[in-house]
C-alpha positions, 0 to 999 in steps of 0.5 A: 500500500503506497500513500503519496502526499500530493499536497500538504498545505492548509488554506492556500498554496505556498512555495513550500506546500500545495493544498490538500490531496493524497493518493493511495495506490494499492499494488496489492489490488492491481494498482487501483488508486484512490484520491483523498481531496483534490485541491487546486493544482492536484493535476500538476502534482500528479504529473510529478508523481508515480500516480497514474490518473487513468487508474483512479477509480474512487475519489473521497472529498472530506469537505467542501472548502476550496482548498480540498476540491477546487482541483476536481473539475479539471481533474475529471476532464483530464481523466476523460482524455486518458481513460473514457471507459473505466468507471469512477465514483466520487464521494463527499458531503451533501452539496458535492453533486451540485458543485461538480455538475455546475462546474462541468455544465458551465465550463462545457466539460464532458465526462466520458467515462461512467461516473457516479456521485455519492453524497455521504451521511455520517455513519455510512459504510462504503463497500468496495471489493477489498475494503469497508470504508466507514464514514465519521463526522468530524468537528469543523466549520462545515460538515467534514468527514473522516474515513476509516478504511478497513481492509478485508481479510485476505487468504494466506499464501498458497503452499506451492511446495506442498502442492508439488509434493502432492503431485498437483501440477501448476496451472489454473487450478492453483488460482482456484485453490488460492481462493480457497475453493475445493476442486476435483482433479482429472485423476478424480482426487478432490483437493481442498484449497484450505489444506494448502493455504497459510494463515489468513492475512488479517486486514489492516486499518488506515484512517484519513481525517479531514479538517477537524477540532479534537473530537471524540470521532477522531479517536473512534475512527483511528482505533488500532489503525496501521496509519493515521493521517491527521491534520496539524494546522497549528503547533503546540501552544496554539490550541486557542487558535485551533479551537477558534478556527476548527482545526488541530495542533500537532500535539492534539493529533499525536494524542489521538494517535497515542490513545487510539493505539495507532501504529504510525501517525502522519501530520499534514494540512500544515499552515502556510505560516510555518517555514521549512525550518519550522517543520523540524520543531513541529515534528519534534513536539508531536514526537514527544507525545507519539514517537512514530510520527512523520511530517508529510511534505509534497511528493513524499511517499510512504509505503506500508 
């Protein structure tokens, strides 16, 4: 699983950071790619990254502030030129449909691929072939969602050496056994896939939160996550600003990670008031609370 941070800034683009966007590239599932937020300039960041726009099948918008979705209409138009066959589903708060349809209509942009918009409600679960995506409402100036990606358990590794010892030749039957099926061989033997599979691979949990103040749902969505991506618009000591403007500090994000028993925390959505030199201090104050913390920057890739 590859997490590619395309834009890591808050509010407006700066020389150091573009506004919010992140791609999740799932090599385990044929390179299927999801985007989380599409701030202005996301297309340009994609051109400089390993992300392949035609492989994007789902886009999740956390909330409708411009720094999280102004890049969306152009991206949809570009994908039409690169992939006019494979479907794409767009998820986000109520109002997303009106924004997208109005932008496409007024600009005369034609979306050529099969296209669906799903307006979410708190507590919904989006079902995909490999994940349950649970939707939680955060605490922001407008409805803002967090997403808990719960990977479905996967079959264990196929023991090919044991299959060969049993005199079972390689071929399409291996794929069926890998899927756990029971098959009848040409010689009449009945073979159960479960007898040749290793332990089930427990699904992982990845949590991606939109803009939010510290709130109960942050902890609920992040519980036992392999990765938590949390905004950190402000630094330690600026809790009053965070509360006033409905955002979080570095140490508040770290507290969520600590109390939720998260494996890895990544801070993003960094205020443009902070320079590159400030970044190390932001990181260190979070690590004092939760040591396994990273500070994202544009173009950074995290493999899990």
